[in-house]
Backbone as a ProteinNet text record, in pm:
[ID]
protein_1_A
[PRIMARY]
MTTIGTVNEDGQNVDLYIPRKCHASHRLIPSYDHGAIQIAIGDVDDNGVYSGTSQILCISGFLRSQGESDHAINHLCIGSGIIRGKTSRQPKWLKKRQAEARKKFANKKRR
[TERTIARY]
2085.2	2088.2	1945.4	1919.3	1785.9	1771.3	1652.5	1624.8	1537.7	1555.1	1478	1381	1256.2	1157.3	1089.5	1023.5	949.3	1038	1039.4	1123	1031.7	1058.3	975.5	1026.2	968.4	1003.4	1147.9	1203.4	1341.4	1443.6	1397.6	1488.1	1533.5	1469	1505.5	1417.1	1476.7	1403.2	1313.2	1184.9	1090	1035.9	1083.7	1039.5	1105.2	1029.3	1084.3	1162.3	1122.4	1187.1	1196.5	1316.2	1336.9	1381.9	1301.7	1339.3	1462.4	1542.4	1660.1	1620.1	1706.2	1681.3	1800.8	1774.3	1881.2	1949.4	2082.8	2155.7	2160.9	2146.9	2156.2	2022.1	1915.5	1785.3	1693.5	1730.6	1652	1515.9	1507	1383.7	1398.5	1285.9	1288.8	1314.6	1393.2	1421.5	1328	1233.8	1140	1207.9	1141.5	1199.8	1214.5	1134.5	1139.4	1236	1310.6	1409.4	1538.4	1549.7	1665.4	1787	1774.2	1887.4	1959.3	1903.7	1963.4	2090.5	2185.3	2311.1	2337.8	2419.7	2465.1	2615.8	2691.4	2837.2	2890.7	2982.4	3049.9	3191.6	3224.2	3356.7	3432.5	3541.7	3618.2	3697.7	3706.4	3785.3	3928.3	4024.3	4165.1	4230.2	4339.5	4410.9	4517.2	4605.1	4706.6	4805.8	4824.2	4918.3	4853.4	4723.8	4653.4	4605.7	4598.3	4554.2	4405.3	4331.1	4187	4162.6	4073.7	4050.9	3938.3	3869.1	3762	3624	3614.6	3484.9	3463.2	3339.7	3309.4	3190.3	3176.7	3061.3	2980.4	2850.2	2763.7	2687	2687.2	2611.4	2509.6	2385.7	2280.4	2240.8	2235.9	2197.9	2081.1	1976.2	1856.1	1879.5	1797.6	1804.3	1767.2	1683.1	1643.1	1764.7	1846.4	1966.7	2063	2074.2	2163.9	2114.8	1983.7	1931.2	1945.7	1949	1967.4	2114.6	2205.5	2348	2404.6	2338.3	2381.2	2444.9	2462.1	2509.9	2655.9	2739.9	2880.4	2894.8	2816.6	2819.2	2767.8	2662.4	2605.6	2703.3	2772.4	2869.4	2985.5	3035.7	3143.6	3099.2	2978.3	2926.1	2913.8	2863.2	2848	2983.6	3079.7	3213	3286.5	3271.1	3333.1	3268.9	3138	3067.5	3103.2	3132.4	3166.9	3316.8	3396.5	3540.7	3617.7	3557.7	3628.3	3729.6	3689.2	3780.7	3780.6	3885.4	3894	3826.2	3769	3707.7	3812.9	3769.5	3861.9	3911.3	4037.1	4090.5	4115	4116.1	4134.1	4280.6	4368.2	4510.1	4552.4	4622.3	4667.6	4811.4	4848.9	4987.7	5080.3	5206.7	5303.4	5325	5329.8	5354.5	5241.5	5117.4	5004.8	5009.6	5046.4	5060	5165.5	5277.4	5386.1	5340.6	5269.2	5220.4	5121.1	5032.9	4934.8	5002.5	5106.8	5179.9	5249.6	5308.7	5373.4	5271.9	5155.3	5051.3	5002.4	4991	4949.9	5053	5181.9	5288.2	5283.7	5265.8	5258.2	5140.4	5025.7	4906.9	4928.8	4990.7	5015.9	5110.4	5211.9	5307.2	5238.6	5147	5075.3	4984.3	4925.7	4836.3	4910.2	5033.2	5112	5152.4	5168.6	5216.6	5115.3
-1074.8	-1191.4	-1233.5	-1262	-1303.4	-1453.4	-1495.9	-1638.1	-1682.5	-1807.2	-1864.2	-1964	-1953.8	-2049.6	-2007.1	-2104	-2079.4	-2110.4	-2017	-2031.5	-2032.2	-2124.2	-2129.2	-2029.1	-2032.2	-1935.9	-1951.1	-2070.9	-2094.7	-2053.5	-2013.1	-1971.9	-2085.6	-2201.5	-2317	-2321.9	-2365.3	-2377.7	-2500.8	-2485	-2595.8	-2642.7	-2586.1	-2630.4	-2763	-2851.3	-2978.9	-2965.5	-2871	-2852.9	-2705.1	-2659.7	-2522.2	-2528.8	-2478	-2488.9	-2404.9	-2456.5	-2383.4	-2300.9	-2206	-2120.1	-2130.2	-2146.8	-2155.2	-2018.9	-2017.6	-1892.7	-1834	-1915.8	-1867.1	-1816.8	-1893.6	-1855.7	-1791.6	-1789.3	-1731.3	-1798.8	-1925.3	-2001.6	-2090.6	-2118.5	-2212.7	-2353.1	-2429.4	-2568.1	-2656	-2726	-2808.9	-2933.3	-2995	-3111.3	-3231	-3238.6	-3352.2	-3331.6	-3221.5	-3197.4	-3271.1	-3394	-3476.2	-3447.1	-3359.8	-3321.3	-3197.1	-3135.1	-3013	-3046.7	-2952.6	-2972.1	-2853	-2877.5	-2772.8	-2789.8	-2686.7	-2693	-2596.7	-2644.9	-2559.7	-2534.7	-2407.8	-2370.2	-2308.1	-2370.8	-2325.6	-2199.7	-2112	-1989.2	-2018.6	-1963.8	-1981.6	-1844.6	-1841.8	-1715.5	-1699.8	-1601.9	-1572.3	-1686.4	-1769	-1881.6	-2007.4	-2002.8	-2119.1	-2214.4	-2168.2	-2251.2	-2225.1	-2332.4	-2322.8	-2244	-2145.3	-2056.5	-2102.5	-2209.7	-2261.2	-2212.3	-2122.9	-2074.7	-2119.2	-2113.6	-2153	-2073.2	-2072.9	-2012.5	-2123.9	-2119.3	-2226.3	-2178.2	-2261.3	-2234.4	-2345.8	-2309.9	-2407	-2389.5	-2500.7	-2499.7	-2595.5	-2550.4	-2631.9	-2741.9	-2843.8	-2954.1	-2912.7	-2811	-2762.4	-2709.3	-2626.5	-2574.5	-2686.7	-2784.6	-2895.8	-2977.6	-2995.9	-3073.9	-3000.1	-2867.1	-2787.3	-2773.9	-2819.7	-2810.2	-2672.6	-2593.7	-2456.7	-2441.7	-2551.8	-2537.7	-2494	-2540.4	-2500	-2351.1	-2300.7	-2157.5	-2076.9	-2125.5	-2055.2	-2051.3	-2162.2	-2166.7	-2072.7	-2071.5	-1978.8	-1834.4	-1803.5	-1667.1	-1623.5	-1711.9	-1679.3	-1663.9	-1749	-1741.4	-1614.5	-1574	-1449.7	-1331.2	-1335	-1225.8	-1211	-1322	-1314.3	-1305.4	-1305.7	-1287.7	-1414.1	-1530.7	-1656	-1683.3	-1660.1	-1675.2	-1546.2	-1527.8	-1410.1	-1437.6	-1334.8	-1346.4	-1342.1	-1365.2	-1358.5	-1216.1	-1204.8	-1074.5	-1074.3	-957.8	-949.9	-964	-963.2	-972.1	-1117	-1146.1	-1281.4	-1300	-1422.6	-1447.4	-1429.7	-1397.6	-1373.3	-1497.1	-1614	-1736	-1762.3	-1726.7	-1748.5	-1650.9	-1526.6	-1429.3	-1473.8	-1525.2	-1570.8	-1688.8	-1782.6	-1900.2	-1860.4	-1765.9	-1721.3	-1648.9	-1569.2	-1498.7	-1598.6	-1704.1	-1807.3	-1879.3	-1907.5	-1976	-1888.5	-1757.8	-1667.1	-1664.1	-1664.1	-1663.5	-1790.1	-1905.6	-2032.2	-2032.6	-1982.5	-1978.4	-1885	-1771.4	-1676.7	-1735.7	-1810.8	-1874.1	-1982.1	-2056.3	-2159.6	-2097.5	-1983.5	-1916.1	-1866.7	-1822.2	-1768.3	-1873.6	-1994.5	-2102	-2145.5
1296.8	1209.7	1176.7	1052.2	1011.1	1028	1062.2	1076.5	961.3	924	814.3	874	837.8	882.5	1011.3	1073.4	1195.5	1315.4	1411.4	1530.4	1652.3	1747.7	1868.2	1972.1	2092.3	2197.1	2244	2233	2277.1	2171.1	2053.2	1946.1	1857.4	1867.7	1784.8	1660.6	1550.5	1424.6	1433.6	1404.8	1416.6	1282.3	1171.6	1039.7	1005	941.7	898.9	768.5	685.7	556	523.9	491.4	447.4	302.6	208.6	66.8	34.6	-57.2	-105.2	-226.7	-261.3	-376.2	-469.5	-599	-697.8	-707.5	-696.3	-700.9	-842.5	-943.3	-1081.2	-1134.1	-1114.1	-1169.5	-1066.2	-939.7	-830.6	-815.8	-850.7	-832.5	-709.8	-646	-534.5	-586.3	-512	-549.2	-466.8	-530.5	-454.6	-397.2	-302.7	-235.5	-329.1	-433.6	-524.9	-640.9	-642.4	-747.7	-710.6	-758.3	-723.1	-809.3	-907.7	-990.5	-939.2	-835.6	-781.3	-703.5	-706	-633.9	-543.9	-442.7	-352.7	-338.9	-376.6	-377.1	-272.8	-188.9	-91.5	-142.2	-168.1	-218	-101.8	-62.8	52.3	23.7	123.8	112.5	155.2	82.1	115.7	133.4	211.1	230.5	122.1	137.8	36.8	17.6	120	110.9	55.3	29.6	-23.5	84.2	209.7	321.3	346.2	368.3	393.1	520.6	514.5	628.2	720.3	685.1	769.4	729.7	633.7	587.8	443.3	400.2	262.4	211.6	79.8	14.4	-50.3	-33.3	-81.8	-204.2	-309.9	-431.5	-451.3	-476.4	-507.2	-652.8	-726.1	-867.3	-884.8	-951.9	-969.7	-1072.9	-1064.7	-1158.8	-1299.8	-1312.9	-1444.8	-1520.7	-1454.8	-1520.8	-1556.3	-1468.2	-1495.7	-1614.9	-1627.7	-1739.6	-1872	-1867.5	-1988.3	-2026.4	-1940.4	-1967.8	-1940.5	-1857.3	-1829.2	-1691.3	-1618.1	-1480.9	-1475.1	-1567.7	-1564.7	-1592.9	-1686.4	-1715.9	-1596.1	-1533.1	-1418.7	-1301.6	-1276	-1166.5	-1194.5	-1317.8	-1353.4	-1336.9	-1382.7	-1373.5	-1227.2	-1141.4	-1000	-931.4	-967.1	-905.9	-949.2	-1074	-1119.8	-1049	-1033.6	-967.2	-820.3	-752.8	-610.7	-586.9	-693.1	-677.8	-648.4	-665.8	-640.3	-750.9	-875.7	-989.2	-1069.6	-1147.7	-1233.3	-1366.8	-1423.3	-1554.5	-1663.1	-1784.5	-1897.9	-1917.1	-1951.2	-1987.5	-2136.6	-2196.3	-2340.5	-2379.7	-2283.2	-2310.9	-2328.7	-2436.9	-2465.6	-2418.3	-2380.9	-2344.3	-2464.8	-2437.9	-2545.5	-2630.9	-2565.2	-2642.2	-2740.8	-2704.2	-2793.7	-2911.5	-2885.7	-2994.2	-3094.3	-3041.9	-3128.7	-3214.2	-3152.8	-3225	-3334.1	-3303.9	-3402.9	-3519	-3488.8	-3594.8	-3687.2	-3629.7	-3711.7	-3799.1	-3744.6	-3821.7	-3937.3	-3915	-4022.1	-4134.3	-4097.2	-4198	-4282.3	-4216.1	-4289.4	-4385.2	-4336.8	-4420.8	-4540.4	-4517.1	-4626.1	-4728.6	-4684.1	-4775.5	-4860.1	-4801.9	-4874.8	-4981	-4950.9	-5043.7	-5168.3	-5151.3	-5261.9	-5360.9	-5317.2	-5406.1	-5502.5
[MASK]
+++++++++++++++++++++++++++++++++++++++++++++++++++++++++++++++++++++++++++++++++++++++++++++++++++++++++++++++

């Protein structure tokens, strides 16, 4: 197991501050970045019960101020398998609705 920071002879961490790193931009998050967030996403089993473990995501204040944090969180969650990405397949009800809308539009054009 790797340790972060300075460790004394007893194996205890002696650093007062360990900087975090943004998972999306891979930049260090300074201590004065008050817009930065840290989100813990809990892991669940097949029945939807919390398993006691979680995955932590850190997002810098810069990304949040640019309005890119929601995209970054989705991208990271898709990459780690927490959520599924978009599929190109559309639901049947949506295909049916779009076909009806095309017919209505075509009928209006003919008149």
